[in-house]
DSSP file (Angstrom, degrees, kcal/mol; ACC not computed):
  #  RESIDUE AA STRUCTURE BP1 BP2  ACC     N-H-->O    O-->H-N    N-H-->O    O-->H-N    TCO  KAPPA ALPHA  PHI   PSI    X-CA   Y-CA   Z-CA
    1    1 A V              0   0    0      0, 0.0     2,-0.4     0, 0.0    18,-0.1   0.000 360.0 360.0 360.0 133.8    0.0    0.0    0.0
    2    2 A C  E     -A   18   0A   0     16,-0.9    16,-2.7     2,-0.0     2,-0.5  -0.937 360.0-155.8-111.8 131.3    1.3    3.4   -1.0
    3    3 A T  E     -A   17   0A   0     -2,-0.4     2,-0.5    14,-0.2    14,-0.2  -0.940   9.5-168.4-109.6 126.5    0.1    6.6    0.8
    4    4 A L  E     -A   16   0A   0     12,-2.5    12,-2.4    -2,-0.5     2,-0.6  -0.962   6.4-156.8-117.8 126.4    0.4    9.8   -1.1
    5    5 A T  E     +A   15   0A   0     -2,-0.5    10,-0.2    10,-0.2     8,-0.0  -0.901  18.4 174.0-104.7 123.1   -0.1   13.1    0.6
    6    6 A T  E     -A   14   0A   0      8,-1.6     8,-2.0    -2,-0.6     2,-0.3  -0.946  34.2-109.4-127.7 148.0   -1.1   16.0   -1.6
    7    7 A P  E     -A   13   0A   0      0, 0.0     6,-0.2     0, 0.0     2,-0.1  -0.568  33.2-142.8 -75.0 139.0   -2.1   19.6   -0.8
    8    8 A S    >   -     0   0    0      4,-3.2     3,-1.2    -2,-0.3     5,-0.0  -0.371  29.0 -98.9 -92.7 178.4   -5.7   20.3   -1.4
    9    9 A L  T 3  S+     0   0    0      1,-0.3    -1,-0.1    -2,-0.1     0, 0.0   0.717 120.3  54.4 -72.3 -20.9   -7.1   23.6   -2.7
   10   10 A V  T 3  S-     0   0    0      2,-0.1    -1,-0.3     0, 0.0     3,-0.1   0.307 121.4-100.1 -97.2   7.3   -7.9   24.9    0.8
   11   11 A G  S <  S+     0   0    0     -3,-1.2     2,-0.2     1,-0.3    -2,-0.1   0.447  86.6 115.7  91.6  -1.2   -4.5   24.4    2.2
   12   12 A K        -     0   0    0     -5,-0.0    -4,-3.2     1,-0.0     2,-0.4  -0.577  63.8-115.4 -94.9 165.4   -5.1   21.1    4.1
   13   13 A Y  E     -A    7   0A   0     -6,-0.2     2,-0.4    -2,-0.2    -8,-0.0  -0.841  22.2-158.9-102.6 138.5   -3.5   17.8    3.3
   14   14 A E  E     -A    6   0A   0     -8,-2.0    -8,-1.6    -2,-0.4     2,-0.6  -0.902  11.0-139.1-112.8 142.8   -5.3   14.8    2.1
   15   15 A N  E     -A    5   0A   0     -2,-0.4     2,-0.5   -10,-0.2   -10,-0.2  -0.905  19.0-171.8-100.6 123.7   -4.2   11.2    2.3
   16   16 A I  E     -A    4   0A   0    -12,-2.4   -12,-2.5    -2,-0.6     2,-0.4  -0.964  10.4-150.5-117.5 121.4   -4.8    9.1   -0.7
   17   17 A E  E     -A    3   0A   0     -2,-0.5     2,-0.9   -14,-0.2   -14,-0.2  -0.771   3.2-150.9 -93.0 133.8   -4.2    5.4   -0.6
   18   18 A M  E     +A    2   0A   0    -16,-2.7   -16,-0.9    -2,-0.4     3,-0.3  -0.823  32.0 154.4-106.8  95.8   -3.2    3.6   -3.8
   19   19 A N        +     0   0    0     -2,-0.9    -1,-0.1     1,-0.2    -2,-0.0   0.404  51.5  87.1 -98.3  -0.3   -4.5    0.0   -3.5
   20   20 A D        +     0   0    0     -3,-0.1     2,-0.3     2,-0.1    -1,-0.2   0.305  52.9 127.7 -90.3  12.3   -4.9   -0.7   -7.1
   21   21 A K        -     0   0    0     -3,-0.3     2,-0.4   -19,-0.0    -3,-0.0  -0.531  44.7-157.3 -68.6 128.4   -1.3   -1.9   -7.7
   22   22 A K        -     0   0    0     -2,-0.3     2,-0.4     2,-0.0    -2,-0.1  -0.865   4.2-154.1-109.1 141.5   -1.3   -5.3   -9.3
   23   23 A E        +     0   0    0     -2,-0.4    21,-1.2     2,-0.0    22,-0.3  -0.948  20.1 165.8-116.4 136.5    1.6   -7.8   -9.2
   24   24 A W  E     +B   43   0B   0     -2,-0.4     2,-0.3    19,-0.2    19,-0.2  -0.938   6.9 139.7-154.6 126.6    2.1  -10.4  -11.9
   25   25 A N  E     -B   42   0B   0     17,-2.3    17,-3.1    -2,-0.3     2,-0.3  -0.965  21.6-163.6-159.3 152.6    5.0  -12.7  -12.8
   26   26 A I  E     -B   41   0B   0     -2,-0.3     2,-0.4    15,-0.2    15,-0.2  -0.996   4.8-167.4-143.2 139.7    5.5  -16.2  -13.9
   27   27 A V  E     -B   40   0B   0     13,-2.2    13,-2.9    -2,-0.3     2,-0.4  -0.973  11.6-145.5-129.3 139.6    8.6  -18.4  -13.9
   28   28 A A  E     -B   39   0B   0     -2,-0.4    11,-0.2    11,-0.2     3,-0.1  -0.872  29.2-138.7-102.3 136.5    9.2  -21.8  -15.6
   29   29 A Y  E     +B   38   0B   0      9,-2.3     9,-3.1    -2,-0.4     2,-0.1  -0.989  66.2  25.9-151.8 152.0   11.5  -24.3  -13.9
   30   30 A P  S    S-     0   0    0      0, 0.0    -1,-0.2     0, 0.0     8,-0.0   0.733  77.4-151.7 -73.3 160.8   13.6  -26.3  -14.2
   31   31 A N  S    S+     0   0    0      1,-0.2     2,-0.2    -2,-0.1    71,-0.1  -0.886  85.0  30.2-145.1 108.3   15.2  -24.8  -17.3
   32   32 A P  S    S-     0   0    0      0, 0.0     2,-0.3     0, 0.0    -1,-0.2   0.474  95.3-168.7 -76.1 163.6   16.6  -26.7  -19.1
   33   33 A F  B     -c  102   0C   0     68,-2.7    70,-2.9    -2,-0.2     4,-0.1  -0.861  24.2-162.7-123.6 158.7   14.3  -29.7  -18.2
   34   34 A E  S    S+     0   0    0      2,-0.3    -1,-0.1    -2,-0.3     3,-0.1   0.797  87.5   6.3-106.6 -44.1   14.6  -33.4  -18.9
   35   35 A N  S    S-     0   0    0      1,-0.4     2,-0.3    68,-0.0    45,-0.3   0.834 125.0 -27.9-106.7 -56.0   11.1  -34.8  -18.3
   36   36 A N        -     0   0    0     43,-0.1    -1,-0.4    42,-0.0    -2,-0.3  -0.947  52.4-134.9-153.4 170.4    8.7  -31.9  -17.7
   37   37 A F  B     -G   76   0D   0     39,-2.9    39,-2.7    -2,-0.3     2,-0.3  -0.895  11.8-146.9-130.1 164.0    8.6  -28.4  -16.3
   38   38 A K  E     -B   29   0B   0     -9,-3.1    -9,-2.3    -2,-0.3     2,-0.4  -0.821  11.0-129.6-124.8 165.1    6.4  -26.5  -14.0
   39   39 A L  E     -B   28   0B   0     32,-0.6     2,-0.5    35,-0.4   -11,-0.2  -0.944   7.0-156.3-119.4 139.6    5.2  -22.9  -13.7
   40   40 A E  E     -B   27   0B   0    -13,-2.9   -13,-2.2    -2,-0.4     2,-0.4  -0.969  18.7-162.6-114.0 120.4    5.3  -20.7  -10.6
   41   41 A L  E     -B   26   0B   0     -2,-0.5     2,-0.5   -15,-0.2   -15,-0.2  -0.874  17.6-171.8-110.9 133.4    2.7  -17.8  -10.8
   42   42 A I  E     +B   25   0B   0    -17,-3.1   -17,-2.3    -2,-0.4     2,-0.3  -0.978  33.3 148.2-116.2 111.7    2.6  -14.7   -8.8
   43   43 A S  E     -B   24   0B   0     -2,-0.5   -19,-0.2   -19,-0.2    -2,-0.1  -0.995  45.8-167.2-151.8 139.7   -0.7  -13.0   -9.5
   44   44 A D  S    S+     0   0    0    -21,-1.2   -20,-0.1    -2,-0.3    -1,-0.1   0.511  71.0  99.9 -93.0 -10.9   -3.4  -10.8   -7.9
   45   45 A G        -     0   0    0    -22,-0.3    -2,-0.1     1,-0.1    23,-0.0  -0.351  57.6-160.1 -80.5 156.5   -5.7  -11.5  -10.8
   46   46 A K        +     0   0    0     -2,-0.1    22,-0.2     2,-0.1    -1,-0.1   0.398  55.5 115.6-109.9  -3.9   -8.5  -14.1  -10.8
   47   47 A E  S    S-     0   0    0      1,-0.1    21,-0.2    20,-0.1    -2,-0.0  -0.212  76.9 -88.9 -67.5 160.8   -8.8  -14.4  -14.6
   48   48 A M        -     0   0    0     19,-0.1     2,-0.5     1,-0.1    44,-0.4  -0.290  39.6-122.3 -63.5 152.2   -8.1  -17.7  -16.4
   49   49 A I  E     -D   66   0C   0     17,-3.4    17,-2.6    42,-0.1     2,-0.5  -0.879  18.8-152.4-100.1 128.4   -4.5  -18.3  -17.5
   50   50 A S  E     -DE  65  90C   0     40,-3.0    40,-2.2    -2,-0.5     2,-0.4  -0.891  13.5-171.8-102.1 131.6   -3.9  -18.9  -21.2
   51   51 A L  E     +DE  64  89C   0     13,-2.9    13,-2.7    -2,-0.5     2,-0.4  -0.981   8.9 173.4-129.6 118.9   -0.9  -21.1  -22.0
   52   52 A K  E     -DE  63  88C   0     36,-2.5    36,-3.3    -2,-0.4     2,-0.5  -0.993  11.4-162.9-125.5 133.3    0.5  -21.6  -25.5
   53   53 A I  E     -DE  62  87C   0      9,-2.9     8,-3.4    -2,-0.4     9,-1.4  -0.962   8.6-170.6-119.4 129.7    3.7  -23.5  -26.3
   54   54 A Y  E     -DE  60  86C   0     32,-2.8    32,-2.4    -2,-0.5     6,-0.2  -0.873  16.7-133.5-116.3 146.4    5.4  -23.2  -29.6
   55   55 A D  E >   - E   0  85C   0      4,-2.3     3,-1.9    -2,-0.3    30,-0.2  -0.353  44.9 -89.8 -83.4 179.4    8.3  -25.1  -31.1
   56   56 A M  T 3  S+     0   0    0     28,-0.6    29,-0.1     1,-0.3    -1,-0.1   0.624 127.3  59.8 -70.7 -11.3   11.1  -23.2  -32.9
   57   57 A L  T 3  S-     0   0    0      2,-0.1    -1,-0.3     0, 0.0    -3,-0.0   0.471 119.8-108.5 -89.0  -2.4    9.2  -23.5  -36.2
   58   58 A G  S <  S+     0   0    0     -3,-1.9     2,-0.3     1,-0.3    -2,-0.1   0.526  70.9 143.5  88.9   8.7    6.3  -21.6  -34.7
   59   59 A H        -     0   0    0      1,-0.1    -4,-2.3     2,-0.0     2,-0.6  -0.602  57.1-114.5 -81.1 140.0    4.0  -24.6  -34.5
   60   60 A V  E     +D   54   0C   0     -2,-0.3    -6,-0.3    -6,-0.2     3,-0.1  -0.654  35.1 176.5 -76.3 118.4    1.6  -24.7  -31.5
   61   61 A V  E     +     0   0C   0     -8,-3.4     2,-0.3    -2,-0.6    -7,-0.2   0.804  69.2   7.2 -89.3 -37.5    2.7  -27.8  -29.5
   62   62 A E  E     -D   53   0C   0     -9,-1.4    -9,-2.9     2,-0.0     2,-0.4  -0.996  57.9-175.9-149.6 143.9    0.3  -27.2  -26.7
   63   63 A N  E     +D   52   0C   0     -2,-0.3     2,-0.3   -11,-0.2   -11,-0.2  -0.956  21.8 151.2-141.8 117.2   -2.7  -24.9  -26.0
   64   64 A R  E     -D   51   0C   0    -13,-2.7   -13,-2.9    -2,-0.4     2,-0.4  -0.980  32.8-145.7-146.6 160.3   -4.5  -24.8  -22.7
   65   65 A V  E     +D   50   0C   0     -2,-0.3     2,-0.3   -15,-0.2   -15,-0.2  -0.982  27.3 174.6-123.8 137.0   -6.5  -22.6  -20.4
   66   66 A A  E     -D   49   0C   0    -17,-2.6   -17,-3.4    -2,-0.4     2,-0.1  -0.973  33.6-106.8-142.8 155.3   -6.3  -23.1  -16.6
   67   67 A E    >>  -     0   0    0     -2,-0.3     3,-1.1   -19,-0.2     4,-0.8  -0.424  39.4-112.4 -71.1 155.5   -7.4  -21.5  -13.3
   68   68 A T  G >4 S+     0   0    0      1,-0.3     3,-0.6   -22,-0.2   -27,-0.1   0.849 118.6  57.7 -60.1 -34.1   -4.7  -19.7  -11.3
   69   69 A T  G 34 S+     0   0    0      1,-0.2    -1,-0.3     2,-0.1     4,-0.2   0.720 102.8  55.1 -70.2 -22.2   -5.0  -22.4   -8.6
   70   70 A E  G X> S+     0   0    0     -3,-1.1     3,-1.2     1,-0.2     4,-0.9   0.699  84.7  84.5 -83.0 -21.4   -4.2  -25.2  -11.2
   71   71 A I  G X< S+     0   0    0     -4,-0.8     3,-0.9    -3,-0.6   -32,-0.6   0.868  85.4  52.8 -54.0 -47.8   -0.9  -23.6  -12.4
   72   72 A P  G 34 S+     0   0    0      0, 0.0    -1,-0.3     0, 0.0    -2,-0.1   0.774 109.6  50.1 -63.0 -22.5    1.4  -25.1   -9.7
   73   73 A Q  G <4 S+     0   0    0     -3,-1.2    -2,-0.2    -4,-0.2     2,-0.1   0.637  84.0 110.4 -88.9 -16.2    0.1  -28.7  -10.4
   74   74 A L    <<  -     0   0    0     -4,-0.9     2,-0.5    -3,-0.9   -35,-0.4  -0.381  49.2-164.2 -65.4 134.0    0.6  -28.6  -14.2
   75   75 A E        -     0   0    0    -37,-0.1     2,-0.4    -2,-0.1     3,-0.3  -0.972  18.5-172.0-116.8 110.6    3.4  -30.8  -15.5
   76   76 A I  B     +G   37   0D   0    -39,-2.7   -39,-2.9    -2,-0.5   -14,-0.0  -0.835  51.5  26.9-115.0 140.0    4.2  -29.6  -19.0
   77   77 A G    >   +     0   0    0     -2,-0.4     3,-1.0   -41,-0.2    -1,-0.2   0.562  64.3 134.9  97.4  10.2    6.5  -31.1  -21.7
   78   78 A L  T 3  S+     0   0    0     -3,-0.3    -2,-0.1     1,-0.2   -42,-0.0   0.890  82.0  34.0 -60.6 -41.2    6.5  -34.7  -20.8
   79   79 A N  T 3  S+     0   0    0      2,-0.0    -1,-0.2     0, 0.0   -43,-0.1   0.273  91.8 118.0 -99.0  10.7    5.9  -35.9  -24.4
   80   80 A Y    <   -     0   0    0     -3,-1.0     3,-0.1   -45,-0.3     2,-0.1  -0.527  64.6-123.6 -77.3 142.4    7.9  -33.1  -26.1
   81   81 A P        -     0   0    0      0, 0.0    21,-0.1     0, 0.0    -1,-0.1  -0.397  46.8 -76.4 -73.1 165.1   11.0  -34.1  -28.1
   82   82 A S  S    S+     0   0    0     21,-0.2     2,-0.3    -2,-0.1    21,-0.2  -0.336  87.5  89.2 -59.5 142.0   14.3  -32.5  -27.2
   83   83 A G  E    S- F   0 102C   0     19,-1.8    19,-3.3    -3,-0.1     2,-0.4  -0.975  75.9 -59.9 160.4-171.4   14.5  -28.9  -28.4
   84   84 A V  E     - F   0 101C   0     -2,-0.3   -28,-0.6    17,-0.2     2,-0.3  -0.893  46.1-172.7-108.7 136.4   13.8  -25.2  -27.7
   85   85 A Y  E     -EF  55 100C   0     15,-3.2    15,-3.0    -2,-0.4     2,-0.5  -0.939  19.3-140.6-130.7 148.8   10.3  -24.0  -27.0
   86   86 A N  E     -EF  54  99C   0    -32,-2.4   -32,-2.8    -2,-0.3     2,-0.6  -0.955  16.9-158.1-110.6 127.0    8.6  -20.6  -26.5
   87   87 A V  E     -EF  53  98C   0     11,-3.5    11,-2.7    -2,-0.5     2,-0.6  -0.918   3.6-164.7-108.1 120.1    6.0  -20.5  -23.8
   88   88 A A  E     -EF  52  97C   0    -36,-3.3   -36,-2.5    -2,-0.6     2,-0.4  -0.924  10.6-178.6-107.7 116.7    3.4  -17.7  -24.1
   89   89 A I  E     +EF  51  96C   0      7,-3.1     7,-2.7    -2,-0.6     2,-0.3  -0.947   2.2 176.5-118.5 134.8    1.4  -17.1  -20.9
   90   90 A S  E     +EF  50  95C   0    -40,-2.2   -40,-3.0    -2,-0.4     2,-0.3  -0.988  15.7 177.5-139.5 149.6   -1.3  -14.5  -20.5
   91   91 A Q  E >   - F   0  94C   0      3,-2.4     3,-2.4    -2,-0.3     2,-0.3  -0.871  69.3 -49.7-148.2 110.4   -3.8  -13.4  -17.9
   92   92 A G  T 3  S-     0   0    0    -44,-0.4    -1,-0.0    -2,-0.3   -44,-0.0  -0.450 126.8 -15.0  60.3-121.7   -6.1  -10.5  -18.6
   93   93 A N  T 3  S+     0   0    0     -2,-0.3     2,-0.4    -3,-0.1    -1,-0.3   0.473 117.8  99.5 -92.0  -2.8   -3.8   -7.7  -19.8
   94   94 A W  E <   + F   0  91C   0     -3,-2.4    -3,-2.4     2,-0.0     2,-0.4  -0.699  47.2 174.7 -89.1 134.9   -0.6   -9.4  -18.6
   95   95 A V  E     + F   0  90C   0     -2,-0.4     2,-0.3    -5,-0.2    -5,-0.2  -1.000   5.8 176.9-138.9 137.2    1.5  -11.3  -21.1
   96   96 A K  E     - F   0  89C   0     -7,-2.7    -7,-3.1    -2,-0.4     2,-0.4  -0.999  13.5-156.1-140.9 139.4    4.9  -13.1  -20.7
   97   97 A N  E     - F   0  88C   0     -2,-0.3     2,-0.4    -9,-0.2    -9,-0.2  -0.963  12.9-173.0-115.1 132.0    7.0  -15.1  -23.1
   98   98 A I  E     - F   0  87C   0    -11,-2.7   -11,-3.5    -2,-0.4     2,-0.5  -0.989  16.3-144.2-126.4 130.9    9.5  -17.6  -21.8
   99   99 A R  E     - F   0  86C   0     -2,-0.4     2,-0.3   -13,-0.2   -13,-0.2  -0.830  26.3-178.8 -93.8 129.9   12.1  -19.6  -23.8
  100  100 A I  E     - F   0  85C   0    -15,-3.0   -15,-3.2    -2,-0.5     2,-0.4  -0.967  15.6-145.1-134.4 148.2   12.6  -23.1  -22.4
  101  101 A I  E     - F   0  84C   0     -2,-0.3   -68,-2.7   -17,-0.2     2,-0.5  -0.930   0.7-156.6-119.3 131.7   14.9  -26.0  -23.4
  102  102 A K  E      cF  33  83C   0    -19,-3.3   -19,-1.8    -2,-0.4   -68,-0.2  -0.928 360.0 360.0-101.9 127.8   14.2  -29.7  -23.2
  103  103 A R              0   0    0    -70,-2.9   -21,-0.2    -2,-0.5   -69,-0.1   0.475 360.0 360.0 -76.7 360.0   17.3  -31.9  -23.1
């Protein structure tokens, strides 16, 4: 919570609390991976998570939508061949792309 004090027009001070700060980040681990990888999500949002995984040729390897509570349990990449993949994750207005390697 951030408190901002600003002068008002009548010479008094008002306290304005800024509670609308949103936090969002997602991390893929382990990277590189041998069997599968997991995602760790930090999010204040309640919207569904969209997850698209592309191979290096740009083909969609996997496309799924999940609740934020499901993200820690997902095991992704078990049947992928060795290679480099781009993981596109979005939730509401937040988007992140992660490059991940399967050995």
